[in-house]
Residue frames relative to the residue before (quaternion, step in Angstrom):
aa qw qx qy qz dx dy dz
M 1.0000 0.0000 0.0000 0.0000 0.00 0.00 0.00
I 0.6425 0.5439 -0.3061 0.4446 3.58 0.95 -0.92
L 0.6748 0.4815 -0.2707 0.4895 3.52 0.94 -1.05
Y 0.6416 0.5176 -0.3206 0.4667 3.66 0.91 -0.81
A 0.6535 0.4826 -0.3210 0.4869 3.63 0.88 -0.92
A 0.6904 0.4791 -0.3176 0.4393 3.58 0.75 -0.99
G 0.6085 0.5541 -0.3522 0.4457 3.64 1.15 -0.61
L 0.6147 0.5552 -0.3259 0.4558 3.57 1.11 -0.73
F 0.6264 0.5412 -0.3355 0.4498 3.51 1.06 -0.87
R 0.6754 0.5201 -0.2794 0.4419 3.45 0.93 -0.97
K 0.6291 0.5699 -0.3010 0.4346 3.51 1.13 -0.96
Y 0.7424 0.3839 -0.1941 0.5135 3.57 1.06 -0.84
G 0.4868 -0.7266 0.3858 0.2939 3.54 1.31 0.08
T 0.4950 0.6782 -0.3932 0.3747 3.52 1.13 0.47
A 0.5726 -0.6187 0.3826 0.3780 3.63 -0.91 0.54
L 0.4026 -0.7268 0.5135 0.2143 3.50 -1.07 0.90
K 0.6384 0.5166 -0.2961 0.4877 3.56 1.13 -0.83
P 0.5241 -0.7006 0.4164 0.2472 3.62 -0.83 1.14
F 0.7154 0.4443 -0.2662 0.4690 3.62 1.07 -0.60
K 0.6135 0.4975 -0.3976 0.4669 3.58 1.22 0.27
E 0.6017 -0.6070 0.3907 0.3417 3.49 -1.23 0.60
S 0.3763 -0.7520 0.5063 0.1914 3.56 -0.93 0.93
S 0.2405 -0.7914 0.5473 0.1278 3.50 -1.01 0.82
A 0.8012 0.1174 -0.1033 0.5776 3.66 1.23 0.01
L 0.3886 -0.7066 0.5490 0.2198 3.55 -1.21 0.52
V 0.1952 -0.8064 0.5467 0.1127 3.56 -0.46 1.16
T 0.0231 -0.8115 0.5829 -0.0336 3.58 -0.72 1.09
D 0.5282 0.6505 -0.3968 0.3748 3.60 1.22 0.30
G 0.8129 0.2597 -0.1666 0.4939 3.62 -1.17 0.18
P 0.8395 -0.1053 0.0626 0.5293 3.62 -0.95 -0.77
F 0.5909 0.5954 -0.3899 0.3797 3.65 1.00 -0.50
R 0.5079 0.6388 -0.4060 0.4113 3.62 1.29 -0.15
F 0.7722 0.3551 -0.1404 0.5079 3.45 1.13 -0.81
S 0.7806 0.1054 -0.0224 0.6157 3.66 1.16 -0.65
R 0.4125 -0.6928 0.5421 0.2367 3.52 -1.13 0.81
N 0.7757 0.2866 -0.1290 0.5472 3.58 1.28 -0.35
P 0.0983 0.8424 -0.5298 0.0091 3.62 0.79 0.83
M 0.6157 0.5441 -0.3968 0.4091 3.70 1.03 -0.52
Y 0.6670 0.4679 -0.3080 0.4912 3.60 1.02 -0.68
L 0.5910 0.5845 -0.3293 0.4480 3.51 1.19 -0.58
S 0.6450 0.5392 -0.2750 0.4665 3.44 1.13 -0.94
M 0.6204 0.5220 -0.3161 0.4927 3.51 1.02 -0.76
V 0.6602 0.4752 -0.3151 0.4889 3.70 0.92 -0.68
V 0.5956 0.5653 -0.3235 0.4702 3.53 1.06 -0.79
A 0.6865 0.5169 -0.2615 0.4395 3.49 0.89 -1.23
L 0.6977 0.4727 -0.2598 0.4715 3.57 1.02 -0.83
T 0.6131 0.5396 -0.3276 0.4750 3.47 1.22 -0.59
G 0.6236 0.5380 -0.2989 0.4820 3.55 1.19 -0.83
A 0.6640 0.4882 -0.3044 0.4775 3.51 0.93 -0.88
A 0.6103 0.5347 -0.3663 0.4554 3.69 1.06 -0.58
V 0.6460 0.5050 -0.3130 0.4792 3.61 1.04 -0.85
V 0.6713 0.5185 -0.2936 0.4408 3.55 0.75 -0.94
L 0.7457 0.4248 -0.1740 0.4829 3.49 0.93 -1.01
G 0.3647 -0.7658 0.4648 0.2538 3.48 1.31 -0.27
T 0.6772 0.4434 -0.2940 0.5083 3.55 1.08 0.68
V 0.4098 -0.7316 0.4760 0.2651 3.58 -1.02 0.48
T 0.3387 0.7969 -0.4502 0.2179 3.49 1.37 0.23
P 0.6138 0.5373 -0.3563 0.4556 3.64 1.02 -0.78
L 0.6436 0.5350 -0.3388 0.4298 3.65 0.95 -0.77
L 0.6138 0.5354 -0.3537 0.4600 3.61 1.11 -0.63
I 0.5468 0.5999 -0.4367 0.3877 3.64 1.16 -0.29
L 0.5142 0.7077 -0.4006 0.2725 3.61 1.01 -0.75
P 0.7215 0.4176 -0.2724 0.4804 3.60 0.63 -1.16
A 0.6525 0.5257 -0.3163 0.4448 3.55 1.00 -0.96
F 0.6223 0.5383 -0.3292 0.4633 3.60 1.06 -0.90
A 0.6855 0.4927 -0.3175 0.4318 3.56 0.76 -0.87
W 0.6489 0.5104 -0.3152 0.4680 3.56 1.04 -0.89
L 0.6684 0.5123 -0.3018 0.4469 3.60 0.88 -0.91
I 0.6552 0.4862 -0.3256 0.4778 3.60 0.95 -0.79
T 0.6576 0.5307 -0.3217 0.4272 3.64 0.93 -0.83
V 0.6548 0.5025 -0.3256 0.4612 3.54 0.94 -0.83
Q 0.6897 0.4683 -0.3177 0.4517 3.55 0.83 -0.81
V 0.6096 0.5550 -0.3372 0.4546 3.57 1.06 -0.72
V 0.6372 0.5354 -0.3287 0.4464 3.53 1.01 -0.76
G 0.6407 0.5112 -0.3003 0.4879 3.52 1.10 -0.75
F 0.6581 0.5116 -0.3128 0.4553 3.56 0.95 -0.81
V 0.6802 0.4748 -0.2953 0.4739 3.53 0.89 -1.04
A 0.5793 0.5569 -0.3966 0.4438 3.73 1.01 -0.56
G 0.6657 0.5147 -0.3034 0.4470 3.54 0.98 -0.89
T 0.6703 0.5012 -0.2946 0.4612 3.59 0.96 -0.91
M 0.6854 0.4891 -0.3010 0.4476 3.54 1.01 -0.75
L 0.6764 0.4780 -0.2870 0.4812 3.66 1.20 -0.49
V 0.5441 0.6991 -0.3903 0.2506 3.55 1.09 -0.75
D 0.6581 0.5007 -0.3049 0.4725 3.58 0.91 -0.89
R 0.6620 0.5072 -0.3126 0.4548 3.62 0.73 -0.87
L 0.6847 0.4948 -0.2484 0.4740 3.63 0.88 -1.19
T 0.5986 0.5798 -0.3338 0.4406 3.57 1.10 -0.74
R 0.7103 0.4334 -0.2755 0.4813 3.48 0.81 -1.10
R 0.7005 0.4866 -0.3097 0.4202 3.66 0.94 -0.60
I 0.8317 0.1542 -0.1001 0.5239 3.64 0.89 -0.76
G 0.6063 -0.6017 0.3369 0.3960 3.60 1.16 0.00
M 0.5889 -0.6222 0.3817 0.3470 3.56 -1.00 0.62
E 0.6390 0.5481 -0.3140 0.4388 3.53 0.99 -0.88
K 0.6948 0.4703 -0.2528 0.4818 3.57 0.79 -1.11
L 0.6555 0.5044 -0.3145 0.4659 3.59 0.88 -0.79
F 0.6294 0.5064 -0.3386 0.4825 3.59 0.90 -0.81
E 0.6519 0.4928 -0.3221 0.4778 3.67 0.75 -0.90
I 0.6631 0.4577 -0.3353 0.4883 3.72 0.75 -0.92
A 0.6745 0.5100 -0.3344 0.4160 3.75 0.79 -0.78
V 0.6290 0.5312 -0.3265 0.4643 3.52 1.16 -0.66
L 0.6760 0.4834 -0.3018 0.4672 3.52 1.06 -0.69
I 0.5603 0.5713 -0.3405 0.4937 3.54 1.28 -0.53
A 0.6637 0.5112 -0.2723 0.4733 3.49 0.96 -1.08
A 0.6342 0.5523 -0.3018 0.4491 3.52 0.99 -0.88
L 0.6492 0.5341 -0.2820 0.4624 3.48 1.00 -1.05
G 0.7280 0.4386 -0.2583 0.4593 3.53 0.78 -1.07
G 0.6932 0.4733 -0.3065 0.4488 3.65 0.83 -0.84
I 0.6625 0.4975 -0.3080 0.4677 3.68 0.94 -0.90
T 0.6207 0.5330 -0.3199 0.4778 3.62 1.06 -0.88
T 0.6256 0.5468 -0.3208 0.4547 3.62 0.96 -0.77
G 0.7258 0.4544 -0.2388 0.4580 3.44 1.02 -0.93
L 0.6879 0.5117 -0.2740 0.4357 3.55 1.17 -0.58
L 0.6269 0.6254 -0.3300 0.3271 3.48 0.90 -1.07
P 0.7197 0.4293 -0.3012 0.4550 3.68 0.83 -0.77
W 0.5562 0.5364 -0.4090 0.4854 3.54 1.26 -0.18
L 0.6911 0.4520 -0.2769 0.4914 3.60 1.04 -0.61
G 0.6054 -0.5947 0.3269 0.4160 3.65 1.22 0.23
I 0.5936 0.5376 -0.3899 0.4546 3.62 1.21 0.16
A 0.1439 0.8052 -0.5480 0.1752 3.51 -0.05 1.36
S 0.3059 0.7577 -0.5196 0.2498 3.56 1.06 0.63
I 0.6383 -0.4876 0.3832 0.4560 3.63 -1.22 0.21
T 0.6634 0.4890 -0.3356 0.4562 3.64 0.78 -0.92
G 0.6712 0.5316 -0.3020 0.4191 3.63 0.91 -0.74
I 0.6880 0.4209 -0.2741 0.5238 3.53 1.30 -0.45
I 0.7120 0.4712 -0.2783 0.4399 3.65 0.87 -0.91
A 0.6010 0.5884 -0.3734 0.3914 3.57 0.94 -0.79
P 0.7409 0.3774 -0.2789 0.4804 3.67 0.68 -0.95
M 0.5754 0.5804 -0.3698 0.4420 3.59 1.23 -0.48
V 0.6327 0.5184 -0.3289 0.4720 3.63 1.08 -0.72
V 0.6246 0.5347 -0.3174 0.4725 3.53 1.18 -0.69
F 0.6362 0.5429 -0.2884 0.4662 3.46 1.11 -0.84
A 0.6298 0.5617 -0.2855 0.4542 3.52 1.03 -1.12
F 0.6395 0.5438 -0.2970 0.4550 3.60 1.06 -1.13
A 0.6661 0.4709 -0.3216 0.4807 3.59 0.81 -0.97
M 0.6349 0.5397 -0.3497 0.4282 3.69 0.86 -0.84
G 0.6174 0.5572 -0.3431 0.4365 3.52 1.11 -0.78
I 0.6814 0.4560 -0.2764 0.5014 3.60 1.16 -0.49
I 0.6640 0.5543 -0.2807 0.4161 3.53 1.03 -1.03
F 0.6498 0.5665 -0.3213 0.3919 3.57 0.94 -1.04
P 0.7536 0.3985 -0.2807 0.4410 3.54 0.63 -0.88
L 0.6323 0.4981 -0.3519 0.4778 3.56 1.06 -0.73
G 0.6689 0.5029 -0.3218 0.4428 3.60 0.85 -0.96
T 0.6493 0.5093 -0.3373 0.4530 3.64 0.91 -0.79
A 0.6181 0.5560 -0.3061 0.4638 3.53 0.96 -0.89
G 0.6992 0.4416 -0.2700 0.4932 3.62 0.84 -0.98
A 0.7086 0.4930 -0.2856 0.4163 3.59 0.90 -0.69
I 0.7808 0.3463 -0.1645 0.4933 3.50 1.09 -0.93
G 0.5042 0.7176 -0.3548 0.3242 3.48 1.30 -0.50
P 0.7010 0.4603 -0.2951 0.4577 3.60 0.93 -0.82
F 0.7685 0.3414 -0.1840 0.5089 3.55 1.24 -0.19
P 0.0172 -0.8622 0.5059 0.0167 3.59 0.74 1.11
H 0.6336 0.5388 -0.3488 0.4318 3.63 1.12 -0.57
M 0.7915 0.2488 -0.1978 0.5221 3.62 1.12 -0.08
A 0.1600 0.8635 -0.4596 0.1323 3.46 1.32 0.59
G 0.6661 0.5002 -0.3015 0.4639 3.50 0.95 -0.96
S 0.7221 0.4094 -0.3070 0.4656 3.65 0.73 -0.70
A 0.5486 0.5774 -0.3651 0.4821 3.62 1.23 -0.41
A 0.6754 0.5116 -0.2654 0.4600 3.44 0.87 -1.08
A 0.6714 0.4848 -0.2881 0.4808 3.64 0.95 -0.87
L 0.6708 0.5033 -0.3192 0.4414 3.51 1.01 -0.76
L 0.5994 0.5579 -0.3133 0.4810 3.46 1.19 -0.77
G 0.6687 0.4936 -0.3087 0.4625 3.64 0.88 -0.87
F 0.6713 0.5037 -0.3116 0.4456 3.53 1.01 -0.92
L 0.6686 0.5043 -0.3185 0.4440 3.60 1.00 -0.77
Q 0.6028 0.5440 -0.3429 0.4723 3.57 1.20 -0.63
S 0.6811 0.4909 -0.3122 0.4445 3.61 0.95 -0.96
A 0.6531 0.5387 -0.2995 0.4399 3.43 1.05 -1.10
A 0.6315 0.5164 -0.3271 0.4770 3.63 0.92 -0.89
G 0.6758 0.4803 -0.3324 0.4495 3.68 0.82 -0.91
A 0.6695 0.5246 -0.3131 0.4225 3.53 0.89 -0.84
A 0.6321 0.5323 -0.2983 0.4776 3.53 1.12 -0.95
F 0.6960 0.4281 -0.2972 0.4939 3.67 0.73 -0.90
G 0.6193 0.5438 -0.3744 0.4249 3.62 1.01 -0.59
V 0.6003 0.5229 -0.3175 0.5151 3.64 1.18 -0.76
L 0.6546 0.5328 -0.3180 0.4319 3.65 0.92 -0.84
V 0.6471 0.4935 -0.2890 0.5042 3.51 1.00 -0.89
G 0.6429 0.4967 -0.3593 0.4592 3.63 0.95 -0.69
V 0.6379 0.5596 -0.2951 0.4392 3.62 1.00 -0.90
L 0.7606 0.3497 -0.1900 0.5129 3.52 0.99 -0.96
H 0.3558 0.7343 -0.5207 0.2510 3.70 1.16 0.13
D 0.0382 -0.7865 0.6161 -0.0189 3.56 -1.00 0.95
G 0.6710 -0.5001 0.3005 0.4576 3.63 1.19 0.36
S 0.7078 0.4337 -0.2338 0.5063 3.55 1.32 0.00
V 0.5606 -0.5993 0.4111 0.3969 3.64 -1.03 0.11
I 0.4372 0.7482 -0.4353 0.2439 3.55 1.23 -0.34
P 0.6184 0.5600 -0.3331 0.4394 3.67 0.90 -0.89
M 0.6923 0.5012 -0.2378 0.4614 3.51 0.81 -1.12
T 0.7348 0.4039 -0.2433 0.4875 3.55 0.77 -1.06
S 0.6111 0.5461 -0.3577 0.4477 3.62 1.00 -0.62
V 0.6717 0.4783 -0.3322 0.4579 3.59 0.90 -0.88
M 0.6260 0.5307 -0.3484 0.4529 3.57 1.08 -0.75
G 0.6607 0.5201 -0.3023 0.4490 3.59 0.89 -0.93
L 0.6906 0.4726 -0.2868 0.4663 3.59 0.94 -0.90
T 0.6556 0.4806 -0.3517 0.4643 3.60 0.86 -0.80
T 0.5961 0.5542 -0.3624 0.4541 3.62 0.99 -0.82
S 0.6666 0.5086 -0.2998 0.4551 3.63 0.84 -1.04
L 0.6432 0.5379 -0.2922 0.4599 3.55 1.00 -0.86
S 0.7008 0.4633 -0.2956 0.4548 3.45 0.87 -0.94
V 0.6473 0.4918 -0.3486 0.4665 3.60 0.99 -0.68
A 0.6189 0.5326 -0.3566 0.4541 3.65 1.02 -0.67
V 0.6410 0.5121 -0.3144 0.4775 3.64 1.03 -0.79
F 0.6160 0.5479 -0.3221 0.4654 3.57 1.00 -0.84
L 0.6938 0.4923 -0.2626 0.4552 3.61 0.86 -1.05
M 0.6304 0.5227 -0.3063 0.4853 3.47 1.17 -0.80
L 0.6723 0.4717 -0.3229 0.4703 3.63 0.86 -0.70
L 0.6229 0.5202 -0.3494 0.4683 3.57 1.08 -0.70
W 0.6554 0.5232 -0.3087 0.4489 3.62 1.07 -0.74
R 0.6670 0.5370 -0.2591 0.4467 3.55 1.07 -0.85
R 0.7840 0.1961 -0.0319 0.5882 3.47 1.25 -1.02
P 0.0080 0.8729 -0.4879 0.0003 3.58 0.65 0.95
G 0.6547 0.5142 -0.2920 0.4709 3.59 1.20 -0.39
E 0.7251 0.3943 -0.2363 0.5128 3.63 1.23 -0.25
D 0.0430 0.7734 -0.6323 0.0127 3.58 -1.09 0.43
V 0.7233 -0.4888 0.3070 0.3790 3.51 -1.33 0.49
G 0.6459 0.5438 -0.3141 0.4341 3.52 1.15 -0.78
T 0.6565 0.5254 -0.2750 0.4662 3.52 1.05 -1.07
V 0.6401 0.5262 -0.3201 0.4593 3.63 0.96 -0.90
A 0.7206 0.4489 -0.2719 0.4531 3.48 0.69 -1.10
T 0.6693 0.5095 -0.3228 0.4339 3.56 0.90 -0.67
E 0.6018 0.5424 -0.3214 0.4903 3.55 1.25 -0.66
A 0.6735 0.5127 -0.2938 0.4440 3.52 0.96 -0.98
R 0.6695 0.4757 -0.3243 0.4694 3.57 0.99 -0.71
S 0.6418 0.5094 -0.3406 0.4612 3.57 1.03 -0.54
D 0.6246 0.5276 -0.3285 0.4729 3.60 1.12 -0.60
V 0.6324 0.5248 -0.3105 0.4778 3.56 1.06 -0.69
């Protein structure tokens, strides 16, 4: 149901993420019966898990899930609200590099703390909020730098970028499920490792192309248009 509903969003070209502006009202498929079929599907999945496991524990996740998502979204939105002002003040290149370092700090800290015996809610959520804040800066800057040089295929590039993000999230979600051992360590470790890998790739690209940066590319693209 979630994948079907997400596919309808992409079909009509509207934003899948709830904090982005919508460009169309989807009324087909499950949206004829519910305005939030994806959230409903999550509730149904947790209810099914409760029945299969014979315990109400999965249902107790719902309030915690809502709170965790809200806190992280606040961090992400804060980043997106500040990105324009910070870009004008310190430049796109410098801001992108700083945001990558902040994301590295949040992601790697999230991965390390449970191994150090700090597996409390605060110990997990606090660095994840820092990570989400950095992502709120990296996403718009990275998208501008990746799509800006190709204005003639911006739609296809944006769709491909969205697909890769969703596919990577699904793949790492499955990996966390396979590694699950009843603790938070698989989830936080995957987050820490993927963050470290992303930073390593970013540094490698900077080393291979020292004369170019996301700010230069995006600025040149805008001047060409």
